[in-house]
TINU-811051 format. One line per 5 residues: number of its first residue (from 0); their letters; for each residue x, y, z of N, C-alpha, C. Coordinates in steps of 0.05 Angstrom, whole numbers. Example, Ala and Ser with C-alpha at 12.3 -4.5 7.8 and 13.67 -1.06 7.14 Angstrom:
BEGIN
0> as> 264:-114:156:246:-90:156:264:-66:156  257:-45:142:273:-21:143:258:1:157
***
This chain:
BEGIN
0> mvnvt> 804:-345:-1447:779:-354:-1447:779:-367:-1412  807:-382:-1404:805:-392:-1381:808:-372:-1360  824:-350:-1374:830:-332:-1349:797:-316:-1349  786:-312:-1367:758:-302:-1360:736:-322:-1343  744:-337:-1342:732:-360:-1329:735:-361:-1300
5> ettqt> 763:-364:-1296:770:-362:-1270:767:-336:-1256  767:-317:-1265:757:-295:-1256:726:-296:-1249  717:-312:-1258:685:-305:-1257:681:-330:-1235  690:-345:-1231:694:-357:-1208:704:-355:-1184  716:-336:-1180:736:-323:-1164:707:-306:-1153
10> qttpp> 699:-291:-1163:681:-272:-1166:654:-285:-1149  650:-302:-1156:615:-319:-1147:621:-327:-1124  641:-340:-1116:649:-355:-1094:637:-346:-1069  613:-361:-1046:610:-342:-1029:632:-347:-1007  628:-331:-989:648:-320:-970:647:-341:-947
15> gggak> 674:-343:-933:673:-371:-911:682:-392:-923  697:-394:-948:712:-412:-955:697:-429:-962  671:-414:-976:658:-442:-989:627:-447:-977  628:-448:-950:612:-449:-932:581:-443:-940  552:-463:-940:537:-456:-957:523:-434:-920
20> phape> 507:-416:-929:492:-400:-901:469:-422:-896  468:-416:-868:450:-434:-859:422:-431:-861  401:-451:-869:362:-441:-867:366:-435:-846  347:-413:-845:327:-403:-816:318:-423:-803  310:-445:-817:299:-456:-789:323:-473:-778
25> yrlam> 352:-484:-787:374:-491:-771:385:-466:-748  378:-438:-763:385:-420:-747:367:-416:-716  342:-430:-719:325:-423:-698:322:-437:-683  332:-462:-697:337:-493:-666:359:-492:-663  385:-480:-667:407:-474:-661:407:-451:-636
30> dalrg> 388:-433:-637:382:-416:-623:365:-424:-595  346:-449:-610:331:-455:-583:355:-474:-564  372:-486:-580:385:-498:-565:407:-489:-547  420:-465:-547:433:-452:-537:416:-442:-510  389:-438:-522:376:-427:-493:368:-440:-473
35> lrqdl> 363:-471:-483:360:-488:-475:380:-503:-455  404:-491:-459:429:-507:-445:438:-475:-428  435:-448:-434:434:-429:-415:420:-426:-393  394:-438:-399:371:-436:-378:376:-466:-352  375:-489:-370:373:-507:-356:394:-519:-352
40> fhdaf> 426:-525:-366:449:-543:-361:475:-522:-352  474:-499:-364:503:-481:-353:497:-471:-318  509:-478:-305:512:-473:-276:485:-489:-267  484:-506:-271:453:-516:-265:443:-521:-226  477:-526:-211:469:-531:-185:487:-505:-176
45> ayrpl> 483:-468:-185:499:-456:-177:483:-450:-158  495:-440:-131:482:-432:-112:474:-400:-114  444:-402:-112:425:-380:-123:410:-368:-95  411:-369:-71:395:-365:-50:372:-342:-57  348:-362:-47:319:-342:-41:326:-325:-32
50> prmsv> 321:-295:-38:321:-262:-25:296:-267:-5  308:-258:11:276:-247:37:257:-223:22  238:-228:31:205:-215:23:215:-191:28  204:-172:12:208:-146:20:184:-130:42  192:-115:63:163:-122:75:153:-81:75
55> dgpvt> 153:-73:44:144:-55:41:115:-51:30  104:-78:32:75:-80:19:53:-66:45  33:-64:28:10:-62:49:5:-62:68  15:-86:73:-3:-102:94:32:-109:115  50:-109:99:77:-119:118:86:-90:133
60> rrltg> 79:-69:121:90:-40:122:74:-34:156  54:-48:166:40:-46:178:53:-61:202  67:-83:199:79:-83:224:103:-78:241  109:-81:257:132:-73:283:150:-94:293  168:-83:299:191:-109:315:200:-129:298
65> rmrey> 202:-147:315:205:-172:308:190:-183:288  170:-175:291:145:-187:264:153:-179:233  160:-157:231:163:-151:200:202:-164:195  211:-173:214:242:-193:206:227:-224:200  207:-234:216:203:-257:209:178:-259:186
70> aawtp> 167:-238:177:158:-235:156:162:-232:132  191:-225:142:219:-222:108:221:-255:98  216:-273:116:224:-301:118:193:-318:105  173:-301:97:153:-321:86:160:-333:66  165:-330:48:167:-345:32:195:-372:29
75> hvvvs> 204:-368:54:219:-393:60:199:-414:65  188:-402:82:163:-418:107:149:-441:82  136:-415:62:112:-427:43:122:-445:28  151:-453:19:168:-464:7:170:-492:26  181:-484:49:183:-515:67:165:-526:75
80> aagli> 143:-509:82:114:-524:81:107:-533:55  118:-536:35:100:-550:7:117:-568:10  143:-572:19:157:-591:16:150:-617:41  142:-611:66:134:-622:90:107:-632:76  85:-624:61:61:-636:53:61:-656:38
85> amlva> 86:-648:14:96:-668:-4:108:-695:11  126:-690:34:129:-713:39:108:-732:63  101:-714:78:75:-731:85:58:-742:66  45:-733:41:37:-746:23:49:-767:20  70:-776:14:83:-801:-1:96:-819:20
90> wgngd> 91:-806:51:93:-828:72:64:-839:74  40:-830:67:20:-842:73:3:-844:49  30:-856:28:12:-869:-1:6:-898:0  10:-911:19:14:-943:24:38:-952:30  60:-956:26:82:-954:30:96:-957:53
95> rgama> 100:-973:58:116:-993:85:145:-988:89  157:-986:115:182:-990:119:205:-968:95  228:-980:93:248:-962:77:237:-943:47  218:-961:37:215:-948:14:194:-927:15  175:-925:38:159:-902:45:174:-881:61
100> glysv> 207:-889:69:225:-868:72:239:-853:54  251:-874:34:256:-862:8:240:-848:-8  215:-853:-8:194:-837:-29:195:-806:-10  190:-810:14:184:-785:30:203:-765:25  233:-774:30:260:-759:19:261:-750:-3
105> lalvp> 252:-763:-21:258:-770:-50:232:-743:-54  208:-734:-37:197:-711:-44:195:-691:-35  216:-691:-10:217:-668:7:248:-654:-2  262:-671:-13:292:-657:-15:291:-632:-37  281:-639:-64:282:-619:-86:256:-597:-77
110> vlltl> 243:-602:-61:231:-576:-52:247:-545:-43  258:-573:-19:280:-548:-12:303:-542:-21  314:-558:-43:328:-548:-55:329:-518:-74  301:-521:-74:304:-494:-99:307:-465:-79  308:-469:-56:311:-443:-33:342:-437:-36
115> arpvg> 356:-456:-57:383:-446:-57:396:-454:-79  382:-475:-108:398:-484:-131:369:-485:-149  353:-474:-155:332:-473:-162:331:-491:-192  352:-488:-208:357:-505:-228:356:-529:-225  378:-536:-209:395:-554:-195:365:-575:-193
120> afwla> 348:-563:-171:328:-570:-160:305:-591:-177  304:-566:-202:280:-581:-230:290:-614:-232  323:-616:-237:330:-639:-247:327:-662:-226  330:-654:-191:335:-674:-182:302:-678:-180  279:-660:-180:253:-665:-175:238:-683:-197
125> laata> 263:-683:-225:245:-704:-244:263:-730:-244  280:-729:-237:299:-753:-230:287:-764:-200  285:-754:-184:261:-766:-159:231:-774:-165  219:-763:-185:202:-768:-202:196:-798:-211  225:-798:-229:221:-834:-245:230:-859:-222
130> vsavg> 240:-843:-202:255:-864:-184:232:-874:-171  208:-861:-167:195:-863:-144:167:-880:-171  171:-877:-191:149:-880:-218:158:-914:-218  177:-922:-205:191:-948:-208:177:-970:-183  165:-952:-158:156:-966:-144:123:-961:-142
135> gaqsd> 116:-958:-164:87:-952:-173:81:-967:-184  87:-988:-193:72:-1006:-209:46:-1020:-209  43:-1023:-184:11:-1034:-173:-7:-1001:-164  2:-985:-171:-18:-961:-159:-28:-946:-185  -52:-936:-177:-64:-928:-195:-57:-900:-208
140> awpwr> -42:-892:-189:-28:-860:-202:-1:-877:-213  -4:-871:-239:35:-875:-252:34:-859:-269  60:-842:-287:78:-848:-269:84:-836:-247  62:-809:-235:66:-797:-223:47:-803:-193  64:-803:-180:52:-809:-154:45:-793:-133
145> pgsvi> 29:-793:-118:19:-771:-106:30:-750:-92  51:-767:-78:72:-746:-69:90:-732:-90  95:-743:-123:119:-734:-122:102:-716:-144  80:-714:-148:57:-695:-162:68:-668:-150  63:-669:-118:57:-639:-102:94:-630:-95
150> symav> 107:-645:-99:140:-641:-99:136:-633:-122  136:-641:-151:142:-625:-179:134:-603:-181  108:-607:-170:87:-588:-177:98:-548:-167  108:-556:-135:122:-540:-118:154:-532:-132  164:-552:-152:196:-543:-155:183:-524:-185
155> livva> 167:-532:-203:166:-524:-226:144:-497:-208  133:-488:-201:129:-457:-185:147:-443:-179  164:-452:-154:187:-437:-144:210:-427:-172  218:-451:-186:231:-443:-203:221:-425:-223  200:-436:-242:187:-421:-253:188:-384:-247
160> irtrp> 180:-376:-209:176:-353:-204:204:-337:-199  226:-355:-204:253:-349:-189:269:-342:-219  257:-358:-245:271:-351:-270:258:-337:-289  266:-335:-309:256:-314:-331:227:-343:-346  210:-327:-362:193:-342:-368:202:-359:-393
165> rtaaw> 224:-357:-411:233:-382:-429:245:-407:-406  247:-407:-383:252:-428:-373:234:-443:-363  216:-430:-358:185:-443:-360:173:-460:-380  177:-450:-405:173:-462:-419:189:-489:-431  218:-489:-424:235:-515:-424:227:-540:-408
170> mwmit> 221:-522:-377:215:-546:-361:182:-569:-365  174:-547:-383:143:-559:-387:154:-573:-412  164:-562:-429:169:-588:-452:185:-611:-445  202:-608:-425:221:-630:-414:203:-653:-397  181:-637:-381:161:-655:-377:146:-666:-391
175> laygf> 133:-655:-414:124:-668:-435:141:-692:-445  165:-688:-452:179:-709:-459:184:-728:-438  193:-726:-416:185:-750:-393:162:-761:-405  132:-750:-393:119:-770:-393:113:-783:-419  120:-771:-444:118:-792:-477:141:-813:-472
180> feesf> 158:-806:-458:174:-831:-454:168:-849:-437  159:-847:-417:141:-861:-399:123:-884:-413  106:-859:-423:83:-884:-440:93:-897:-459  110:-888:-472:124:-899:-498:135:-932:-487  154:-928:-470:157:-949:-462:151:-967:-440
185> fghah> 140:-951:-418:136:-971:-396:100:-963:-393  90:-960:-414:67:-954:-415:44:-979:-413  44:-1002:-427:39:-1026:-433:32:-1045:-406  43:-1037:-386:49:-1054:-355:35:-1037:-339  20:-1018:-347:-1:-1003:-331:-27:-999:-343
190> vgtdt> -50:-999:-322:-76:-995:-338:-79:-962:-349  -75:-950:-328:-82:-914:-333:-60:-905:-326  -60:-885:-336:-39:-859:-335:-50:-830:-314  -37:-818:-314:-43:-784:-299:-20:-764:-316  -6:-779:-336:10:-751:-359:-6:-729:-367
195> ppmli> -34:-745:-376:-49:-715:-388:-65:-695:-368  -66:-703:-342:-77:-685:-328:-49:-668:-318  -32:-682:-314:-6:-665:-308:1:-642:-321  0:-660:-344:11:-633:-358:-7:-608:-366  -26:-607:-372:-48:-604:-367:-46:-572:-346
200> fsali> -51:-591:-318:-43:-573:-295:-25:-553:-297  -3:-565:-295:21:-555:-303:30:-532:-324  18:-539:-342:13:-517:-365:-2:-492:-354  -24:-500:-342:-46:-475:-334:-21:-449:-313  -17:-477:-299:6:-459:-274:32:-446:-290
205> llait> 45:-464:-298:69:-439:-319:58:-421:-332  29:-411:-351:23:-410:-359:18:-380:-344  4:-387:-320:-3:-360:-302:28:-344:-291  44:-359:-291:69:-346:-277:87:-334:-297  87:-342:-316:84:-327:-349:85:-301:-357
210> vwhir> 61:-302:-352:35:-279:-355:38:-251:-329  48:-271:-302:55:-247:-283:79:-232:-293  99:-255:-301:128:-244:-307:125:-218:-331  114:-227:-348:108:-201:-366:96:-183:-362  80:-182:-340:58:-161:-337:78:-145:-313
215> raaak> 97:-154:-298:115:-141:-278:131:-128:-299  147:-139:-315:167:-130:-334:153:-103:-351  128:-110:-354:121:-89:-369:107:-71:-353  98:-70:-330:95:-45:-308:120:-34:-300  141:-46:-296:167:-38:-287:181:-17:-318
220> evtah> 178:-28:-336:181:-12:-363:159:8:-358  142:12:-354:120:34:-357:128:55:-337  141:38:-307:148:64:-296:167:79:-300  185:59:-309:212:68:-315:201:96:-338  189:93:-358:187:114:-383:173:136:-363
225> qteta> 144:127:-345:137:142:-334:153:169:-315  177:162:-304:193:171:-290:208:193:-303  220:174:-326:232:190:-347:222:211:-359  203:209:-374:173:227:-379:172:249:-367  168:252:-334:167:267:-310:193:277:-310
230> nersr> 218:268:-310:233:283:-314:250:302:-338  241:295:-357:245:303:-374:220:331:-371  206:323:-364:182:342:-368:196:366:-346  196:356:-331:211:372:-302:240:396:-321  253:379:-329:277:400:-337:264:418:-358
235> rtlle> 255:407:-380:237:429:-401:225:443:-389  205:444:-367:188:465:-345:216:485:-339  224:464:-326:250:497:-311:267:508:-341  276:494:-360:288:515:-382:267:538:-382  243:531:-394:224:545:-400:223:565:-386
240> ertti> 218:566:-360:216:583:-339:244:605:-334  261:585:-338:288:607:-343:288:620:-362  284:607:-384:280:624:-415:263:657:-410  240:648:-396:218:668:-395:224:696:-373  241:685:-350:260:699:-339:284:720:-356
245> arelh> 296:699:-364:306:714:-373:305:737:-400  283:733:-416:273:747:-438:264:770:-416  247:774:-402:238:803:-379:264:814:-371  282:797:-356:297:814:-350:321:836:-367  322:817:-396:335:824:-413:316:856:-424
250> dvvah> 288:855:-428:279:883:-427:282:899:-408  276:897:-382:282:916:-353:320:920:-357  335:901:-364:357:912:-365:364:929:-397  358:920:-409:361:930:-450:348:967:-434  331:970:-420:308:1000:-416:328:1016:-400
255> hmsvv> 341:999:-380:357:1022:-358:388:1028:-372  393:1011:-394:417:1014:-403:422:1037:-431  381:1036:-447:380:1059:-461:385:1086:-451  373:1093:-425:360:1108:-411:397:1123:-405  408:1103:-393:438:1114:-384:450:1125:-414
260> aiqae> 453:1114:-435:458:1125:-455:446:1142:-467  424:1148:-461:405:1171:-475:419:1201:-457  412:1186:-429:424:1214:-413:448:1216:-412  469:1203:-420:503:1201:-423:507:1222:-444  485:1228:-480:488:1235:-493:473:1267:-487
265> aapyr> 453:1266:-475:448:1296:-460:458:1309:-446  472:1306:-424:486:1313:-400:496:1335:-411  521:1336:-431:533:1363:-440:519:1381:-450  504:1377:-457:474:1400:-467:460:1416:-452  467:1393:-428:448:1414:-402:467:1439:-384
270> venpp> 488:1433:-387:515:1448:-375:527:1469:-389  530:1491:-387:538:1516:-405:566:1514:-405  576:1509:-436:612:1505:-427:621:1486:-416  607:1461:-420:624:1445:-402:651:1433:-406  669:1433:-387:697:1432:-388:696:1402:-422
275> pelek> 728:1399:-427:729:1378:-449:728:1353:-435  740:1355:-418:737:1328:-393:716:1315:-389  698:1337:-371:675:1332:-369:659:1314:-398  656:1329:-420:646:1314:-450:664:1294:-456  678:1290:-453:700:1266:-453:688:1246:-439
280> afvti> 674:1248:-414:672:1233:-401:641:1214:-404  629:1237:-411:604:1235:-418:603:1210:-445  622:1219:-466:624:1205:-485:628:1175:-480  645:1176:-469:660:1141:-453:632:1136:-437  622:1152:-427:603:1132:-403:581:1118:-432
285> renav> 567:1140:-455:548:1122:-471:564:1110:-490  581:1104:-492:602:1083:-509:597:1057:-496  607:1068:-480:607:1037:-452:579:1027:-449  561:1039:-453:528:1037:-446:520:1027:-476  522:1035:-495:517:1031:-524:529:991:-520
290> aalte> 555:1000:-519:565:974:-524:557:948:-507  553:964:-482:541:939:-458:509:927:-471  494:946:-482:470:945:-491:476:926:-514  487:918:-531:497:911:-555:500:880:-550  519:882:-523:531:853:-516:508:840:-506
295> lrrvl> 494:857:-486:463:845:-473:453:828:-494  442:851:-521:420:833:-531:430:814:-548  463:815:-558:471:796:-571:474:759:-552  482:762:-526:483:738:-512:458:731:-502  438:747:-497:416:733:-480:393:740:-498
300> gvvra> 402:754:-536:379:746:-550:376:712:-563  398:690:-548:388:669:-559:371:656:-549  355:671:-527:334:660:-503:307:662:-515  307:691:-542:286:688:-554:273:671:-565  246:668:-566:232:646:-590:237:667:-612
305> edyea> 239:650:-638:233:664:-659:209:681:-667  189:673:-661:167:691:-657:153:708:-641  179:708:-618:183:725:-583:183:757:-606  166:774:-583:169:801:-591:166:824:-569  185:832:-564:190:847:-541:161:869:-534
310> pdapq> 156:868:-505:127:883:-503:139:916:-505  116:927:-518:117:958:-521:113:971:-499  95:965:-486:104:975:-448:126:966:-426  125:973:-405:143:967:-391:138:939:-377  152:925:-368:147:901:-355:129:912:-330
315> ptlad> 110:899:-328:92:907:-296:110:905:-275  98:923:-250:111:922:-227:79:920:-205  96:921:-185:74:918:-158:46:941:-162  60:966:-174:42:986:-181:12:976:-195  18:954:-208:-1:947:-238:-19:928:-213
320> ldall> -18:917:-191:-25:899:-179:-57:899:-182  -71:922:-176:-91:931:-174:-111:919:-205  -98:925:-226:-105:914:-247:-107:882:-251  -90:871:-234:-90:844:-241:-104:831:-219  -119:843:-195:-128:831:-180:-163:840:-186
325> anvrd> -164:860:-202:-192:867:-218:-203:842:-228  -176:836:-254:-181:818:-271:-192:792:-258  -178:787:-242:-185:759:-221:-209:766:-212  -219:787:-196:-253:779:-182:-269:772:-201  -267:788:-237:-285:783:-250:-279:755:-260
330> agltv> -258:745:-265:-255:712:-269:-282:695:-243  -283:712:-223:-293:686:-201:-278:681:-176  -250:695:-175:-238:695:-145:-242:720:-134  -259:713:-102:-250:745:-88:-230:734:-69  -215:766:-78:-196:777:-72:-182:800:-57
335> ekvtt> -173:791:-33:-169:818:-12:-133:828:-17  -139:856:-13:-99:862:-19:-99:878:9  -75:865:19:-65:881:48:-39:884:40  -27:914:44:-2:928:46:8:938:72  30:928:88:30:941:107:72:945:102
340> gavre> 71:959:120:106:979:121:101:998:93  128:1021:91:127:1041:85:128:1022:52  115:1044:40:108:1036:9:139:1047:3  160:1034:-23:177:1046:-31:190:1026:-57  194:1046:-82:211:1035:-101:225:1017:-95
345> lpqgv> 226:993:-114:244:969:-106:264:965:-136  278:956:-135:292:946:-164:272:932:-181  278:945:-199:250:936:-231:252:911:-219  276:889:-229:273:864:-224:253:848:-202  262:855:-176:243:851:-152:213:855:-159
350> elsay> 209:884:-169:179:887:-173:170:869:-196  185:857:-217:174:844:-234:171:814:-232  188:803:-207:181:777:-202:164:776:-180  161:799:-154:138:795:-145:114:798:-154  114:819:-176:80:818:-187:77:782:-204
355> rivqe> 94:769:-215:97:750:-236:92:723:-217  97:735:-186:90:707:-168:69:711:-151  64:731:-159:28:737:-148:16:732:-172  16:739:-191:4:733:-213:-3:699:-213  18:687:-224:24:654:-216:-1:641:-192
360> alsna> 5:649:-172:-5:640:-145:-35:639:-155  -43:667:-160:-74:670:-159:-84:653:-185  -74:649:-203:-78:638:-222:-80:606:-217  -63:593:-197:-60:568:-185:-94:575:-168  -104:587:-156:-127:597:-135:-154:588:-157
365> lrhal> -143:601:-183:-169:596:-199:-175:576:-212  -153:557:-217:-158:533:-232:-165:513:-207  -158:518:-185:-157:494:-164:-179:505:-144  -180:527:-140:-213:536:-122:-219:565:-132  -234:553:-150:-254:572:-170:-278:576:-148
370> gatar> -281:603:-139:-299:607:-131:-290:609:-98  -269:607:-82:-264:608:-59:-246:648:-59  -239:647:-35:-229:678:-35:-204:668:-26  -190:696:-36:-160:697:-28:-153:721:-18  -126:720:-10:-122:741:4:-95:749:-3
375> veigy> -73:768:-13:-56:782:-20:-48:797:-1  -13:791:14:-13:807:33:23:813:21  27:847:20:44:849:19:70:867:33  87:858:49:104:869:72:116:885:63  129:917:60:154:927:63:166:923:84
380> vlggl> 189:911:88:208:910:109:232:912:109  254:917:126:282:930:126:294:905:108  307:915:90:319:888:68:304:878:43  281:884:41:269:866:28:227:877:25  224:854:16:198:850:9:186:817:14
385> glriv> 165:820:31:156:798:43:128:798:28  127:775:11:89:768:-5:76:744:20  56:750:16:34:717:25:18:713:11  7:695:-8:-22:693:-16:-28:662:-8  -53:671:2:-68:647:11:-100:656:4
390> ngppp> -101:619:-4:-132:620:-15:-149:602:3  -176:601:3:-189:579:21:-192:566:5  -200:533:17:-220:519:-1:-248:523:-16  -248:510:-37:-269:520:-60:-298:521:-48  -309:530:-56:-341:520:-42:-352:501:-43
395> qvmle> -345:477:-67:-355:466:-74:-333:442:-80  -336:413:-81:-313:396:-84:-307:394:-112  -286:400:-127:-282:399:-153:-281:380:-165  -292:371:-187:-289:348:-203:-260:336:-208  -238:356:-210:-220:349:-223:-200:349:-201
400> ksthg> -193:330:-188:-175:329:-166:-151:356:-162  -149:370:-139:-128:390:-139:-100:380:-144  -86:398:-167:-56:389:-160:-30:406:-151  -54:425:-132:-26:448:-122:-1:436:-115  17:449:-123:52:442:-123:62:419:-147
405> aghgi> 43:417:-163:52:394:-182:54:400:-209  38:427:-202:48:442:-237:79:462:-238  67:469:-263:93:486:-267:92:513:-260  71:524:-245:71:551:-230:88:548:-221  96:526:-195:116:526:-168:143:527:-173
410> tgmge> 141:512:-197:174:519:-209:181:541:-213  163:556:-233:167:581:-234:173:600:-212  161:604:-200:167:615:-169:181:609:-162  183:586:-154:222:577:-140:233:587:-157  235:590:-186:271:602:-194:262:629:-200
415> rvsml> 240:646:-199:249:673:-194:259:684:-172  237:666:-146:254:667:-120:295:666:-109  288:638:-125:319:635:-126:345:654:-144  333:665:-164:347:676:-168:359:711:-173  334:718:-141:344:738:-118:353:737:-96
420> ggqmt> 368:709:-89:368:698:-75:351:699:-51  323:697:-50:301:700:-33:298:668:-15  274:665:-7:256:639:3:230:639:2  229:616:-2:193:609:-17:192:581:-2  161:582:14:150:557:18:119:558:7
425> aaatd> 115:533:3:85:534:-15:83:506:0  51:509:10:33:476:30:11:485:38  4:462:30:-39:466:37:-36:468:65  -55:491:67:-63:498:94:-86:479:114  -88:482:140:-102:455:151:-141:462:137
430> dggye> -145:479:127:-173:481:118:-178:476:94  -153:466:82:-152:452:49:-147:477:39  -139:494:41:-126:514:17:-98:517:12  -97:539:3:-66:532:2:-52:558:1  -27:558:4:-12:587:19:15:587:7
435> vtvfl> 21:608:-8:55:611:-12:59:634:4  87:631:18:107:655:26:123:658:13  131:686:10:163:695:-8:171:709:6  201:717:13:211:739:18:239:743:-2  239:766:-17:260:764:-33:274:790:-24
440> paapa> 294:799:-18:315:811:-11:322:828:-28  315:858:-17:321:879:-45:328:906:-25  345:921:-36:352:942:-26:336:967:-48  331:994:-35:315:1008:-42:331:1013:-79  304:1019:-90:320:1032:-111:324:1053:-112
445> edpa> 356:1058:-138:364:1082:-133:348:1108:-148  362:1131:-143:342:1152:-158:362:1152:-182  350:1151:-210:358:1155:-225:374:1178:-232  357:1197:-221:367:1224:-227:396:1235:-212
***
């Protein structure tokens, strides 16, 4: 029985040597004290100079030369001006001699200290307020003398802007504690007090600054998410375009490799009594073609979607442009086609890419310039193929703002041109239209015979 009791006691002993877990209220209070120590006590007088203002704003951007350099010091000038105002108010508060000078210095120094040591400036402002209150016994403004009000509020504003929102809450609570202390121990010697209006006014100011901090942080987070989303969308679009190109090229290459295999198998029957070496060579060609076709389908098959079906008809070429232009005209776009140079057969990959580029350019014109006129120029030049697709402005203002160059079509065209080692430019024209210019290097297609 003793052993059983000892075993039970050992199992039910809480971890940590029998220490009881702290209550949630206790942990919350300790976290609050740690935050207070971190915000207002740890390295309170550390050197943290006020940075200069950015000159990339809508107003400062228009300044030139030294004016922009001077504009960068605007925050320092504003803080210094607030300190001078507090000093002048403290000087003219009715005191004379050395006391007036002391109160003026106590109003100026904390404000200027926010330029280098903001948290330390808050403690100095609180101490200066307490010292100034001693001399304000005969004044109606107690315990916040006029100069102390301006100085203390300026310090609260600067420190709240330069620190986190939690620091603003701590400063207001310390201000509340200071006012309660003054009212409790020295309030009987004074007729009136200005602590309630001071607390209300400071709370409103600090609340506004806190809301500004939160909105600014939220705006930065939203901008970061939007940038990340745009990058992800761009990468996804790029992968989709490359997948589409790979599928189409797979169909083109697979068709040619099939033709090679069939011709290699049928070639010995076209020659009467072919030598064994020739038959063996054709067999080797067919086997290599079939092996290459199998490997091609195995490697490039991974880019196909599960529901993708290879087209029954061959991939389109420039010979199919007339049917495409007819469909575009039926959709409401007036299109003119101009061909220059000696028309010749080009590699099927070049023909396919040229067709897709024209198709995408005209689709963009239909989306963003419906009812306009377009012109498709095809130039067969030495060493390649030139394309120019240009559309005019829409006949009336579109309800939706045009996004030429910002969609997925330009990305797809660029990928096709880059794959073939060509060049492409896409930009708006002076009359409000859009122009796409492409050059695709290509040698003449070899005769399959």
